[in-house]
Rosetta silent file (secondary structure, phi, psi, omega in degrees, C-alpha in Angstrom):
SEQUENCE: MVHECLPLLLARTGRSMRTLTGDDLSQFEAELQASAVVSVSSRRAYRARLFGLRQLLFEARVIDTPPTRRRSAASFEDRLTVVWPRRRSPG
SCORE:     score description
SCORE:     0.000 S_00000001
   1 L     0.000  -52.223 -179.013   -5.812    2.032   -1.533 S_00000001
   2 L   -70.224  -33.613 -178.845   -8.660    1.829   -4.047 S_00000001
   3 L   -79.211  -24.098 -176.767   -6.643   -0.345   -6.395 S_00000001
   4 L  -112.585  -53.862 -170.851   -5.393   -2.812   -3.719 S_00000001
   5 H   -74.878  -46.459 -179.613   -7.432   -2.661   -0.545 S_00000001
   6 H   -59.709  -50.727  179.962  -10.986   -2.205   -1.830 S_00000001
   7 H   -60.237  -37.955  178.493  -10.872   -5.079   -4.345 S_00000001
   8 H   -65.414  -41.585  179.647   -9.365   -7.399   -1.741 S_00000001
   9 H   -65.786  -45.146 -179.829  -12.058   -6.405    0.811 S_00000001
  10 H   -62.062  -41.692  177.668  -14.836   -6.869   -1.768 S_00000001
  11 H   -64.966  -42.530 -179.298  -13.507  -10.263   -2.783 S_00000001
  12 H   -64.118  -43.666 -176.967  -13.173  -11.306    0.872 S_00000001
  13 H   -87.550  -21.815 -177.393  -16.692  -10.235    1.866 S_00000001
  14 L    74.288   16.254 -176.659  -18.487  -11.025   -1.381 S_00000001
  15 L  -108.580  165.769  170.795  -20.324   -7.718   -1.100 S_00000001
  16 L   -87.869  164.938 -176.883  -20.603   -4.647   -3.279 S_00000001
  17 H   -58.844  -42.524 -177.013  -19.056   -1.391   -2.121 S_00000001
  18 H   -67.916  -18.010  178.529  -22.426    0.148   -1.227 S_00000001
  19 H  -100.913    5.090  179.144  -23.308   -2.760    1.062 S_00000001
  20 L   -67.665  152.491  177.289  -20.067   -2.808    3.083 S_00000001
  21 L  -125.546  165.471  176.471  -20.334   -2.127    6.814 S_00000001
  22 H   -61.266  -34.027  177.401  -17.911   -0.937    9.414 S_00000001
  23 H   -65.852  -34.151  176.044  -17.938   -4.435   10.875 S_00000001
  24 H   -60.374  -42.799 -179.524  -16.751   -5.820    7.509 S_00000001
  25 H   -66.957  -43.950 -178.769  -13.756   -3.495    7.651 S_00000001
  26 H   -63.378  -41.705 -178.888  -13.036   -4.324   11.283 S_00000001
  27 H   -65.633  -42.208  178.598  -13.246   -8.049   10.668 S_00000001
  28 H   -62.383  -41.116  178.182  -10.951   -7.771    7.615 S_00000001
  29 H   -66.323  -38.023  178.842   -8.429   -5.809    9.671 S_00000001
  30 H   -65.668  -38.793  179.889   -8.565   -8.358   12.507 S_00000001
  31 H   -70.426  -34.968  174.225   -7.978  -11.187   10.039 S_00000001
  32 H   -62.490  -47.139 -178.547   -4.993   -9.348    8.533 S_00000001
  33 H   -64.462  -29.680 -178.809   -3.503   -8.792   11.954 S_00000001
  34 H   -86.141  -13.767 -173.034   -3.954  -12.449   12.883 S_00000001
  35 L   -67.341  135.654  176.730   -2.521  -13.804    9.634 S_00000001
  36 L   -85.971   -8.797 -176.952    0.797  -15.685    9.935 S_00000001
  37 L   -91.567  -29.433 -176.127    1.461  -15.039    6.220 S_00000001
  38 L   -83.302  129.831 -177.141    1.318  -11.242    6.199 S_00000001
  39 L   -73.688  164.561 -179.896    4.512   -9.498    7.241 S_00000001
  40 H   -59.413  -43.543 -178.513    4.615   -6.774    9.931 S_00000001
  41 H   -68.595  -36.053  176.668    5.297   -4.092    7.383 S_00000001
  42 H   -68.611  -36.926  176.544    2.418   -5.258    5.168 S_00000001
  43 H   -60.230  -48.486 -178.014    0.084   -5.254    8.192 S_00000001
  44 H   -61.315  -43.087 -179.583    1.068   -1.671    8.941 S_00000001
  45 H   -64.980  -44.352  178.938    0.562   -0.661    5.298 S_00000001
  46 H   -66.150  -34.240  177.512   -2.901   -2.322    5.094 S_00000001
  47 H   -62.142  -41.430  177.663   -3.912   -0.685    8.384 S_00000001
  48 H   -66.235  -42.061  177.446   -3.091    2.684    6.805 S_00000001
  49 H   -64.515  -38.734  178.599   -4.994    1.761    3.624 S_00000001
  50 H   -65.688  -36.349  175.729   -7.955    0.619    5.627 S_00000001
  51 H   -58.685  -49.963  178.358   -7.945    3.945    7.459 S_00000001
  52 H   -63.000  -36.363  177.260   -8.113    5.752    4.130 S_00000001
  53 H   -67.991  -40.715  175.333  -10.760    3.409    2.831 S_00000001
  54 H   -58.307  -42.875  178.580  -12.821    3.993    5.954 S_00000001
  55 H   -60.887  -46.691  176.621  -12.526    7.715    5.357 S_00000001
  56 H   -61.052  -45.896 -179.882  -13.682    7.394    1.756 S_00000001
  57 H   -67.112  -32.894  176.345  -16.572    5.154    2.671 S_00000001
  58 H   -67.232  -48.605 -179.737  -17.608    7.486    5.469 S_00000001
  59 H   -65.783  -28.587  175.996  -17.541   10.515    3.137 S_00000001
  60 L   -83.965   -0.235  178.518  -19.493    8.534    0.517 S_00000001
  61 L    63.921   31.913  175.864  -22.051    7.736    3.232 S_00000001
  62 L   -86.361  -41.873  173.613  -21.552    3.988    2.853 S_00000001
  63 L  -114.366  155.737 -173.659  -20.565    3.587    6.527 S_00000001
  64 L  -104.913    6.375  179.956  -21.805    5.855    9.307 S_00000001
  65 L  -118.150  123.970  178.060  -18.760    5.894   11.593 S_00000001
  66 L   -66.923  152.086  178.014  -15.768    8.114   10.881 S_00000001
  67 L   -71.203  153.479  175.867  -12.324    6.492   11.112 S_00000001
  68 L  -130.331  142.455  175.986  -10.203    7.047   14.176 S_00000001
  69 L   -88.432  140.928  176.718   -6.458    6.767   14.491 S_00000001
  70 L   -76.801  141.501  174.010   -4.948    4.615   17.165 S_00000001
  71 L   -78.576  139.568 -179.851   -2.564    6.411   19.484 S_00000001
  72 L   -74.857  142.850  178.461    0.930    5.036   19.253 S_00000001
  73 L   -72.569  -27.542 -178.741    2.267    3.357   22.375 S_00000001
  74 L   -84.997  147.658  176.309    5.684    4.876   21.753 S_00000001
  75 L   -73.228  166.375  177.459    6.464    8.491   22.540 S_00000001
  76 H   -57.893  -45.292 -179.926    7.441   10.904   19.788 S_00000001
  77 H   -61.911  -40.997  179.238   11.035   10.782   20.981 S_00000001
  78 H   -64.588  -39.742  179.030   11.050    6.950   20.966 S_00000001
  79 H   -65.476  -38.987  177.877    9.693    6.887   17.402 S_00000001
  80 H   -68.333  -36.370  178.952   12.415    9.305   16.279 S_00000001
  81 H   -60.327  -32.303  178.772   15.082    7.281   17.979 S_00000001
  82 H   -66.541  -37.876 -179.048   14.251    4.288   15.818 S_00000001
  83 H   -81.698  -38.801 -173.646   14.867    6.409   12.700 S_00000001
  84 L  -132.673   83.411 -174.744   17.699    8.511   14.054 S_00000001
  85 L   -59.217  147.835  175.713   19.479    6.689   16.908 S_00000001
  86 L   -68.573  144.545  175.794   21.137    8.747   19.629 S_00000001
  87 L   -92.136  137.221  178.468   24.890    8.850   19.497 S_00000001
  88 L   -92.035  140.704  176.620   26.657    7.754   22.585 S_00000001
  89 L   -73.129  144.345 -178.831   29.537    9.755   23.838 S_00000001
  90 L   -60.851  144.773 -172.966   32.835    8.004   23.771 S_00000001
  91 L   -66.195    0.000    0.000   33.677    6.344   27.058 S_00000001
């Protein structure tokens, strides 16, 4: 996260770490999500890295809003089914 996400964010915003804002992180995340070049798996990975970066910046008192996790639209059972599909009984 610190080796990949933070340098990319600093290069994108042109700011130092101490001057970053929550809006900078939100805008960066929105741009990643809208990018046609970034794969779905990379978007998911960067969203997780941004969550961790938000946590670090909050604890370092750089930003004043703690990170929040988005609730998944899929149920726990649905998420497990993707990883471990149900077996169908023979007809």
